[in-house]
C-alpha positions as CSV (number, residue, x, y, z in Angstrom):
1,M,-3.4,1.5,4.0
2,I,-1.3,-1.3,3.1
3,A,2.4,-1.5,2.7
4,A,5.6,-3.0,3.0
5,V,8.0,-0.9,5.0
6,A,11.9,-1.0,6.2
7,R,13.0,-0.3,9.4
8,N,13.5,3.4,8.2
9,R,10.0,3.4,6.7
10,A,11.5,3.0,3.3
11,I,9.2,1.4,0.6
12,G,10.5,2.2,-3.0
13,F,13.5,3.1,-5.1
14,Q,12.9,4.5,-8.7
15,N,9.2,3.7,-8.8
16,K,10.0,0.0,-7.7
17,L,9.3,-1.9,-4.3
18,I,12.7,-2.7,-2.5
19,Y,11.7,-6.1,-1.1
20,W,10.3,-8.9,-3.1
21,L,8.5,-11.1,-0.4
22,P,6.2,-13.8,-1.8
23,N,4.3,-14.0,1.6
24,D,3.7,-10.1,1.4
25,L,2.4,-10.4,-1.8
26,K,0.0,-13.3,-0.9
27,R,-0.9,-11.4,2.1
28,F,-1.8,-8.2,-0.1
29,K,-3.9,-10.3,-2.8
30,Q,-5.6,-12.0,0.1
31,L,-6.7,-8.8,1.9
32,T,-7.2,-6.6,-1.2
33,T,-9.1,-9.0,-3.3
34,G,-13.0,-8.2,-3.5
35,H,-12.4,-4.8,-2.1
36,T,-11.5,-1.2,-3.5
37,I,-7.8,-0.4,-3.9
38,L,-6.8,3.2,-4.2
39,M,-3.4,4.4,-5.7
40,G,-1.5,7.4,-7.3
41,R,-0.7,7.4,-10.8
42,R,3.0,6.2,-10.5
43,T,1.7,3.4,-8.4
44,F,-0.6,2.4,-11.0
45,E,2.1,2.6,-13.8
46,S,4.4,0.4,-11.7
47,L,2.1,-2.5,-11.7
48,P,3.6,-4.9,-14.2
49,K,0.1,-6.0,-15.8
50,G,-1.9,-2.9,-15.0
51,A,-5.3,-3.1,-13.0
52,L,-5.2,-5.7,-10.2
53,P,-8.0,-8.4,-11.0
54,N,-11.2,-9.0,-8.8
55,R,-10.8,-5.3,-7.0
56,R,-12.1,-2.0,-7.8
57,N,-9.2,-0.3,-8.9
58,C,-9.1,3.5,-8.4
59,V,-6.6,6.2,-9.1
60,L,-6.2,9.6,-7.9
61,T,-4.3,11.8,-10.6
62,N,-4.6,15.4,-11.6
63,S,-3.2,14.4,-15.2
64,V,-4.7,11.3,-16.5
65,H,-8.3,10.9,-16.4
66,E,-8.3,7.5,-18.3
67,L,-6.2,4.5,-17.5
68,P,-7.2,1.1,-18.6
69,G,-9.2,-1.2,-16.0
70,C,-9.3,2.1,-13.5
71,E,-11.6,4.7,-12.3
72,C,-9.8,7.9,-12.3
73,F,-10.4,11.0,-9.6
74,G,-9.0,14.3,-9.2
75,S,-9.4,14.6,-5.5
76,W,-10.2,12.5,-2.1
77,D,-13.5,14.1,-1.8
78,E,-14.6,12.8,-5.5
79,F,-13.5,9.5,-5.0
80,I,-14.8,9.0,-1.5
81,A,-18.5,10.2,-2.6
82,T,-18.5,7.2,-4.8
83,C,-17.9,4.8,-2.2
84,Q,-20.6,2.7,-0.4
85,P,-20.7,3.3,3.5
86,D,-19.3,-0.1,4.2
87,E,-16.9,-0.4,1.4
88,E,-13.5,-1.2,2.4
89,V,-10.7,0.8,0.6
90,F,-7.3,-0.1,0.7
91,I,-4.8,2.7,0.1
92,I,-1.8,1.1,-1.8
93,G,0.5,3.8,-2.5
94,G,2.6,5.6,-3.4
95,A,4.3,7.8,-0.7
96,S,2.5,11.2,-1.6
97,L,-0.9,9.6,-1.5
98,Y,0.2,7.7,2.0
99,A,1.5,11.0,3.6
100,S,-1.5,13.1,2.5
101,L,-4.6,10.5,3.1
102,I,-2.8,9.1,6.5
103,D,-5.0,11.2,8.7
104,K,-8.2,9.9,6.8
105,A,-7.1,6.3,7.5
106,D,-8.1,4.0,10.4
107,R,-6.2,0.8,10.1
108,L,-2.6,0.1,8.7
109,C,-1.9,-3.5,7.3
110,L,1.9,-3.5,7.1
111,T,4.7,-5.7,6.6
112,E,7.5,-4.6,8.7
113,I,11.0,-5.8,7.2
114,D,14.1,-5.9,9.4
115,D,16.2,-4.3,6.9
116,T,17.4,-0.9,6.3
117,P,17.9,-0.7,2.3
118,A,21.0,0.8,1.4
119,Q,19.1,2.9,-1.7
120,A,15.4,4.4,-1.1
121,D,13.7,7.3,-2.5
122,T,10.3,6.8,-0.8
123,F,9.2,6.2,2.5
124,F,6.0,5.7,4.4
125,P,4.7,8.4,6.9
126,D,5.7,8.3,10.6
127,Y,3.0,5.8,11.9
128,S,4.7,5.9,15.8
129,D,1.5,7.1,17.3
130,W,-0.6,4.5,15.9
131,K,-1.3,1.5,18.4
132,E,-0.2,-2.1,17.3
133,V,-3.2,-4.4,17.6
134,Q,-1.6,-7.8,15.8
135,R,1.7,-9.1,14.8
136,E,2.7,-12.0,13.1
137,A,6.4,-12.8,13.1
138,H,8.3,-14.6,10.1
139,D,12.1,-15.5,9.9
140,T,14.2,-15.7,6.9
141,D,13.7,-18.9,4.4
142,D,14.4,-19.9,1.2
143,R,12.2,-17.3,-0.5
144,H,12.7,-14.6,2.2
145,A,16.1,-12.8,2.6
146,F,14.9,-10.8,5.7
147,R,13.0,-11.3,8.7
148,Y,9.5,-9.8,8.7
149,A,6.4,-9.2,10.5
150,F,2.9,-8.8,9.4
151,V,1.5,-5.9,11.9
152,D,-1.6,-4.4,12.0
153,Y,-2.2,-1.2,13.7
154,Q,-5.2,1.1,14.5
155,R,-5.9,4.9,15.6
């Protein structure tokens, strides 16, 4: 799973990301390019330019079965049956997909933002029982209004 989370695990408001962190977006691109990304329909609809380039874009949805540039699946089992044993899959949201699939994940690639937003309506599930394996802290700068850290967790 990959996400940017606030101190209270907030990840979004009104189907948009709460934070705009250029370095987080660079890390997301670096980690996911060349791999499979799995998202819910609303997350797909929130992408400004649709399907992300140079990735296998997959959407779990009960309602739409054709989205441009994506493979659509009705269930996790249907999706995972199409994956190769060594295929790296990044679950990129939204909140309901994170909540329903966190037990299937073996790694979290999080950007933890040192802030609690005034407004949020979607949250990442509790991951307090995961083990931190790597942390790279960053201070504020002219492009990043909040301190943040790239933190990887494993089960």
